[in-house]
N, C-alpha and C positions, 0 to 999 in steps of 0.2 A: 897607522891609520887612527889609532885611539888618540895619540898625541895631537894629530891634526884636528880631530873632532872636539876634544876637550881642552886642548891647550895646557896651561899650567895646572889645571885642576886634575889632570890625569895622574895616576900613581906611577911612581918610578918602577923600572924593571926589577930592582932589588926588593922593593916593597911587595910587588906582585909575587915574586918568588917566595918570600916569607909567608904570605897568606896561602899560597898554593901548598906549601909544605905543611902548615898546621891543619888545613882542611884534609889533606891526604892522610894525616895522622889521626883523623876522626873528629875534629872540631866541627860543630854544626852551627854555632852562633857567631854573629859578627860583633856582638856587644862585648865591651871590656870585661875581662874576668876580674874577680875580686883580688885585690893585691894585699900583701901582708904589711904594707907601709902604714905608718901612723896617720889617722884621718886628720884632715884640716880642722883646726879648732878656732880659726879666726873668722870664718864666714858664719856669722850669727846674724839674726834679724836686726839686732841693735847696731852692729857694725855696718851692715848694708845701709841702714837708714842714716847713720852718721856720714858715711861716704857720699850718699846722695845729697844730703844737706850741704856738705862742704862744696860739692861740685855745682850745686844750684847757685851758690854764692860766687864761685869763681871757677869757670870751666878750664882755665889754663893751669890749674894746679898739677904738679907732677906727682907721680906715684910716691916718690920718697917724701914729698911734703905731706901728702895725705897720711902716709904711714907714720911719720913723726907726730902728726897732730893726734892720731888715734893710738899712739904708742904700740904700733904693730911692726913686725918685720916687713920690709918691702918685698921680700921674696915670697910672702904668703899671698900676694895679689895675683 
């Protein structure tokens, strides 16, 4: 019934099972927990402004082209 109501926006059965498990274990928030990974260092106000400026000139630029222009890794986008 949920799949019929929400279509592709509905969570999969396996995702619902994972959420159910963590809530049964005591979790009360749906927000992401802090991870131990390294924070992104490429999203700076200057880089955002540069990307906007590049895309204002040519909206057809690909991610790799923007990354090369700004000397960033394309996996950081």
